[in-house]
N, C-alpha and C positions, 0 to 999 in steps of 0.2 A: 758632100756629094751623096747621091742616092745609093742605097745598097741594092745589090742584085737580088732578084727573087730566087729563093732556094726551093728546089723540088725535094720535099721531105721523104719522098718514096725512093729516092736514089742517093747513094753515096754517103748515107749517115749510118754509122755503126757505134757500138758501145752504149753505155748507160749514162744518163744525166746524174751528176752527184746529188745526193739527198739535200745538201745545203743549198743547191741551186733550184730546188723544186719549190713552187709557191704553195701557199695554203689556198685550196680552192673553196670559194664560198658556196653556201647552200644554193644560192640563186643561180649558180653555174653548174649545179649537179654534184657538188662536193659535200664534204661534211663540215668544213670550216674548223676542223680539229687537226692537231698534229700528233695526238696520242690518245689512248683510251685507258680504261680501268678493267682489270681482270674480272671476268665473270659478269660484266655488265653489258648492256646493249644500248643502242642509240634511240632517242625519242625526240620528237619535235617539241621545243619549248616556245616556239613562236613561228613567224613566217620566214625567218632567215637564219635561225640558229638551231643546232642540235646539241644535246647534252647526254651524259651517261645516266642510266637508270639502273637501280639495283634489284629489279624484280626478276631478273633472268633465272635465278636459282629456284623460283617457284615459291608457293606458299609454305610448303612443308620442307623442313631441313632435318635430316637424320642427326640426332644427338647421341643416342646410344642404341645398341642392339645386342642381343644375346639369346642363348638357347639353354633349355634344361633337358637333360637326358634321363633315361630310365633309372629310377632309384633316387633321384634328387628330391629333397624335401621342400626346396624353395629355389627361386631365382631372384637375385638381389642386384640392384644398381646403386652404387654409392653416390654418384653425381648424375642422377637421372634428369634433374632440373637445375637450372642456373639462372642468373640474372640477365642473360642474353635475350631470352624470350619471356614474354608475359604468360602465354598460354601454350599448352602442349596437347598432342594427340598420341595415345599409346595404342599400338596395334598388337593385340594378343592373338596369335594364330596357332592352329593345330594343337590346342591344349587338350591333353588327355590324362585323366587321373588313373591310378591303378586299382582304385577301390570304388565299387558301386556306392552311390549316395554321398560322395564327397562334395563339399562346397569349395568353390574357388574363393580365395581370400586375397584382398589387396590391402597393403599397408603403405602409408607415406610416413617417412621418419625424418628426424632432425639430423644435422650433420654429425652430432656426437654419438649417433647410433640409437637414440631414444625413439621407441615406437610407443606412443601413448594411446590411451582410450579416448579418442577425440572425434570419432566418426559418427555423424548423425545422418541417416539416409533412409530411403524407402525405395522399393522396387516392385514391379509386377512381372510375373512369369505367365506367358500365354501359351498354352499347349494347343495343337491343331484341332483337337476334338472339343474345344471349348472350355477346358479346365483352366481356372485362373488361380494363381497363388500369389498372395501378397506377403512380403516380408521386409524387414529392415531392422534398425537399431538406433539407440540413443546412447551417446558416450561409449560407443563400441570400440573394441581394439582393432577393428578392421571394417571394410565394407565388402559386400559380396555381389559381384556382377552376374553370377549364376550359381545355382546350388543344386544339391541332390543329383549330381551328374551321373550319367551312364559311363562306365569305364570302357565300353566298347565303341564309343563315339568320340568324335573330335568336336571341340567347342571353340568358338571364335568370338572375340570381344573388341569393340571399338570404344575406347575410353578417352574422354576429354577432361583435362585437368586445368583449372583456371586459377591463376595467381598463386602457384605453389610456393613462390619465394616471398610472398607477402608476410609481414609480421603482424598483420591485423587479424584479430580473432574473428572468424566467420567469413573472411574474404576469400579464403581458399575453398573452392567448390569443385565439383566433378559431376559428370553425367556419363551414362554408358548405354550401349546397345549390344545385345548378345544374341548369338545363335547357339542353341543348346539342345540337349536331350536329357530328360529326366530318366533316371534308371528304371523307375517303376511305371513310366507312362510312354510318351513319345516326343517327337521333335517340336520345337516351338521357339519363342523368342523372349527376351527380357529387356525391359527398359527401366531406368531409374536414375537416381542421383542424390546428392547431398552436399554437406559441407564439413570442414574440419574446424573444430572448436579449440584452437590454440593460437596464442600470440607469438608464433615462431615460424621461421622459414622451414620448409619441408623438402629438402633436395633428394632424399633417398626414396627408392621405390622397391617394393618387395611383393612377390606373388607366390602363394603357397596354397596348400589344401588343409582342411581341418582334420582330415584323417587319411592315413596312408601316405603315398608319395606321388610324384609326378612321373608319368610315363614319357611324355614329350611335351615341348612347348617352345614357341618362337616369339620373342618380344622385340618390337622396334619402337623407339620413342622419337617422336618428331617435334621440333620446335615450330610453332606457327608464327609466321611473319605477320606482324600487326602494323600496317602502314601508319606512320606518324608516331609510333611509340617505340620502334626498334632502331 
């Protein structure tokens, strides 16, 4: 026999058990999914299906962060880089030396604590009045994203580190952009880069000055998501 028509606006209370709920297809306005993945979002993979995508966390993921306070001679991270990400961005903010003319020095080291003379780099400092300063080094113990700093100014650096965990000599490279002030001149910027000449992974990161100490400094290290390689 035929069922009577039910008026769903009247006389219906309670909730339908989850087991009795259907999976609603995309063509009917649903997701065609019964569950999802934490921190992922949905994207179309065709005309009738949806799938999870891992891009929701963004391109940059914080790996390490820390600060130096007045009187510290350096700030060091033992596991700044790892095999999760191929490339990294290091954000150095509010760096202030306590000595006029100090150079900021960056070192990348091996897991056993070895910091070798492996840095080959070049850089240009451009001061607003047109003064240009070229500097660099070969087989140096460090590279210098800004130098001859004014101890009354804050200095900020964006540093990109490529393949720090590679064991191939010359594949580990870096580039940097810096806002700075020379102690004997004025404000300007620095750009430069180079490579690391060693056949070993370099997970350690150290920032220091060549003379005096650090007054303050904030460092955040981000892993860069590389589609297809992570």
